[in-house]
C-alpha positions as CSV (number, residue, x, y, z in Angstrom):
1,M,-28.5,24.6,42.0
2,A,-24.7,24.3,41.8
3,K,-24.9,20.5,41.3
4,L,-27.3,21.0,38.4
5,L,-25.0,23.5,36.8
6,I,-22.0,21.1,37.2
7,L,-24.0,18.3,35.7
8,I,-25.0,20.5,32.7
9,V,-21.4,21.6,32.1
10,L,-20.2,18.0,32.3
11,A,-22.9,16.8,29.9
12,G,-21.9,19.6,27.5
13,A,-18.2,18.7,27.7
14,V,-18.9,15.0,27.1
15,W,-21.1,15.8,24.1
16,W,-18.5,18.2,22.7
17,F,-15.7,15.6,23.0
18,W,-17.9,12.9,21.5
19,T,-19.0,14.8,18.5
20,N,-15.5,16.1,17.8
21,G,-14.0,12.7,18.1
22,Q,-16.6,11.3,15.6
23,R,-15.7,14.1,13.1
24,R,-12.0,13.3,13.5
25,A,-12.5,9.6,12.9
26,A,-14.7,10.3,9.9
27,S,-12.1,12.7,8.4
28,A,-9.4,10.0,9.0
29,D,-11.6,7.5,7.1
30,V,-12.0,10.0,4.2
31,R,-8.3,10.7,4.1
32,E,-7.5,6.9,4.0
33,A,-10.1,6.4,1.2
34,A,-8.7,9.3,-0.8
35,R,-5.2,7.9,-0.5
36,L,-6.4,4.5,-1.8
37,L,-8.1,6.1,-4.7
38,N,-5.2,8.5,-5.3
39,L,-7.4,11.6,-4.8
40,R,-7.6,14.6,-2.6
41,P,-10.1,14.3,0.3
42,D,-12.2,17.1,-1.2
43,A,-12.4,15.5,-4.7
44,S,-15.6,16.0,-6.7
45,R,-18.2,13.2,-7.3
46,E,-17.0,12.8,-10.9
47,A,-13.4,12.5,-9.8
48,I,-14.3,9.9,-7.2
49,L,-16.3,7.8,-9.6
50,A,-13.6,8.0,-12.4
51,A,-10.9,7.0,-10.0
52,H,-13.0,4.1,-8.6
53,R,-13.8,2.9,-12.1
54,S,-10.2,3.0,-13.2
55,L,-8.9,1.2,-10.1
56,I,-11.7,-1.4,-9.9
57,E,-11.0,-2.5,-13.5
58,R,-7.5,-3.6,-12.3
59,V,-8.4,-5.2,-9.0
60,H,-11.8,-6.8,-9.7
61,P,-11.9,-10.6,-9.2
62,D,-13.3,-11.0,-12.8
63,T,-10.1,-9.7,-14.2
64,G,-7.8,-11.7,-11.9
65,G,-7.9,-9.4,-8.9
66,S,-8.6,-10.0,-5.3
67,P,-12.2,-9.9,-3.8
68,A,-10.8,-8.3,-0.6
69,L,-9.1,-5.6,-2.5
70,A,-12.1,-4.9,-4.7
71,A,-14.2,-4.6,-1.5
72,K,-11.7,-2.2,-0.1
73,V,-11.9,0.0,-3.2
74,N,-15.7,-0.1,-3.1
75,R,-15.7,1.0,0.5
76,A,-13.3,3.8,-0.3
77,R,-15.7,5.0,-3.0
78,D,-18.7,4.8,-0.7
79,T,-16.8,6.6,2.2
80,M,-15.8,9.5,0.0
81,L,-19.3,9.8,-1.6
82,A,-21.0,9.7,1.8
83,A,-18.6,12.4,3.1
84,L,-19.3,14.5,0.0
85,D,-23.1,14.2,0.5
86,Q,-22.7,15.5,4.1
87,Q,-20.8,18.6,3.1
88,P,-22.7,21.9,3.0
89,P,-23.0,23.3,-0.6
90,L,-20.5,25.8,-1.7
91,R,-21.8,29.4,-2.0
């Protein structure tokens, strides 16, 4: 019985550390994306799209920019929008 209890506690601890680590990594990605787009991490969908549009006009390969930088800007937009979709609605 004691072994089962220890196993359950260990499994719970591993799960807790894993999920919290995933959340911290995701929030770091959002902070980095927000920094690239010059936004706050809790920016609205409209602000994210406007900042992306403004920045992508300057870095897009069709306007003389870099494909790698344009891809990074697109990833930043996608990261912030994905985080926004995962947030619970405000009450």
